[in-house]
Residue, then its C-alpha position, 0 to 999 in steps of 0.5 A: x109215695x102215700x099221702x092223706x089228701x083232702x078238700x077245703x070248700x070256703x063256706x065263709x070267708x077265710x082269714x089266713x092274715x099275711x105279713x106286708x099288708x101295708x095298711x096298718x088298719x087292714x088284714x090282708x090273707x094269703x091267697x092259699x090256706x099255709x099248712x101250718x094253719x092246717x097243722x094248728x087245726x088238727x092239733x087242736x082236735x087231737x088235744x081235745x083227748x090227747x095231751x099236748x105234751x111235746x115230749x110224747x113221741x106220738x105228738x113229736x111224730x105227729x106234729x113236731x119232728x118233721x115226720x109228717x108234712x103238712x103242705x099248703x092247701x092251693x085252689x082247685x080247678x078242673x079237679x086239680x090241686x093247682x101249684x104256684x106260677x112259676x116266676x120264670x114265666x113271662x109274657x109279651x107285654x103287648x100280646x097275652x099269650x102264649x107264655x115263655x119260660x126263660x128258665x128253658x129259653x132265655x129271650x133273644x129279641x128286644x121285646x118288652x116283657x112282663x110276668x104272669x100275674x095270676x099266682x096259681x096254675x094248673x100245667x098239663x100235656x096234650x098231643x094235637x095232630x101228632x104234636x105235644x103241646x104244653x098248657x096252662x090255666x092260670x087261676x087268681x082266688x076270688x077275694x072278699x073285702x069286708x069293712x069292720x069297725x073297732x071300739x074300745x065299748x062294743x056297746x056303745x059308740x063314742x066320738x074318735x074312739x072308733x078305728x075303721x079297719x077292712x079284711x082282705x079275705x078268701x071268698x067263700x064258695x071256692x074248693x081248695x085241695x090239701x096234702x099231709x104227708x108222712x113216712x108211717x101209714x099208721x100216722x096218716x089213719x090217725x089224723x084222718x080220723x080228725x078229717x071227717x067227710x061232711x064235717x065243719x072245720x074252722x080255720x084262720x082268724x076272726x072266727x066270731x066275726x063269721x070268717x074261717x068256716x069250711x067243709x071237709x070233702x073227699x077225705x082219703x088215703x092215696x097210693x102213687x100220689x105225686x105233687x107234680x107231672x113233669x111236662x115238656x122235653x128233657x132239658x141240658x139244665x136242671x130247674x129247681x122250682x119252688x112250690x111253698x115258701x122256703x126258709x134257707x140260712x146262710x151256714x156261716x152267718x146264721x142269717x135268712x137268704x134268698x137263695x138256694x146255694x147254702x144247700x145246692x150251691x151256685x145257680x146258673x140262672x135264677x128268677x126269685x121272689x121274697x116275703x116276709x113270713x111270721x106265724x103264731x103260737x097259739x101254745x105261748x100266745x105270741x107270735x113266731x120270729x118275722x124272717x125273710x123266705x124265698x117265695x113259692x114259684x121262684x126258679x133257679x136253674x143249675x148245671x146238669x150234674x148227675x150227683x145233684x139231680x140224685x140230691x134232689x129227687x131225694x129232697x123233692x120227698x123231705x123238702x128243704x130249709x127250716x119248718x117242712x112240717x108247715x109245708x115251708x121248702x116244697x120243690x119241684x125237679x124239671x117241672x116245666x120243660x117247655x119253652x113255649x106254653x098255650x094259655x087255655x081259657x075254657x074249662x075242660x068239658x064234663x062227661x055226661x053221667x049216665x042214665x043207668x048207674x051200676x059200677x061203684x065209681x059212677x055211684x060214688x060219682x053220683x052221691x058227690x053230686x047229690x051231696x053238693x046239690x043238697x048243700x047248694x039248696x040248703x045254702x040257698x034256703x038259709x040266706x032266704x030263711x035269714x032275711x025272713x027272720x026279723x027279730x024284735x025288741x031283742x036282747x043286748x048284744x052281749x047277750x046275743x053274743x053269749x048266744x051265739x057261742x053256745x051254738x057254735x060249741x053245740x056245733x062242735x059236739x054235737x049236741x044240741x042240748x047245750x043251747x037248751x041248758x044254757x037258756x034254762x039256766x040263765x040269770x032271770x034278767x037275761x031270761x027276761x030279755x030272751x022271752x020279750x024278744x019276738x020272732x016269728x010271733x013266738x018269743x026268742x027263747x021258744x024259737x031257740x028251744x024248738x030249733x034245738x030240740x028239733x034239727x031233724x025239721x030242717x028237712x021238712x022244705x027240702x026237694x028231692x034230689x035225684x041222680x040216676x036213682x042216687x039220693x043224698x043222705x040225710x044226716x042229723x050232723x048236717x041238720x044240726x049244722x044248718x040249724x046252727x048256722x040258721x041261729x048264728x046268722x038271724x043273731x048276727x043280723x039283730x046285732x048289726x041292726x041293733x048297732x046302726x039303730 
């Protein structure tokens, strides 16, 4: 199977809000990046140059009719895309390891069992003394909890008219692996144009509050891509595991159900999770209906049947149920076949990089490592620069918000002149505020214009990075990205300080 694969490196917290967060004054995000969010991001990029016409056959094929599937982006560990932990995995309440798969071998004793809490896993098989052993690392993404205040009048605090709420989001610094599948190779090439290596993208909600920025890495089209590798011995039964939420309707009533019986028939055993899913249609500016979904990780066991197995092999590619273009309905057939699974905590040892890089693979690896080291150093320098820049006598928060929006537009269009033109066309009352504001012993107006005029100054204080003779490329796009981030965060800090005062 051909697939367009990519990594999303979170630069800011990411909020992919899910339903059922509990507290009405909070927004709790998914533990992954939904395929619908990736699809929406690509639609937004596509429509900058093309019309979003649902009658257009190209648009329908790419985004609507299910010919192209945008899978959920799951966390990366050990360089691999993890998958949802099967609900049939349990562990002894008194001992954490190993795990036992009740879909393969039901319990036959009176021990107390508990389900595995970690939502994602990476499963593999290794041989020790000639004996095959199934191993797994369990993983829970890091979360970041932020407290915010909503007010009717953003510039004035009025007693009794403000509400404290919280965002429970994915923490920055994590990597998520995304996948796009299509039955036409040319469509993957088209979509790859909108996923440029090293480019910044915005996902999820609350972009202006400092959420949702991620960086694209390792964008490539792979031949023979597989979503999973079967692990363990062949079973007498057929074990179907949901690799994403599934929306299944009963054909008699039209209602959403929490079983696969309408598609695959009666089960021998089932380990099922449920949740309510929704969504948002930006075209209509309306929320999607809330529906019952079978949760990713649910496991269904069927008696061995060659006809059913043949059907399932075809459904592995297309998926089952509704909204498959958004990543719903992914299944695995006989993925986990071991009754006992050993939990591994320590990461795999990394192989040392050779001193002399001669083959293309080594050079490519060294280049990626150097680029990541450069970004880590730039992120550290950025934090230091933000703390050192203090804005005195700042403009109003409304003016600061406007210039932050303009700065982000300049980044999105790769054109820093947008900032300079905005400053020149400001009304006198606003311009005076930027002239009076002082930062680094100069006016805020001059500081902004200097940064926008010469983003390359970003490289003056960056030390030399060299891995096997390979150095990262100091591109104009990267310089602009970090220049805009410096502007945005310094002004954001000024807004917060003005609010506390």
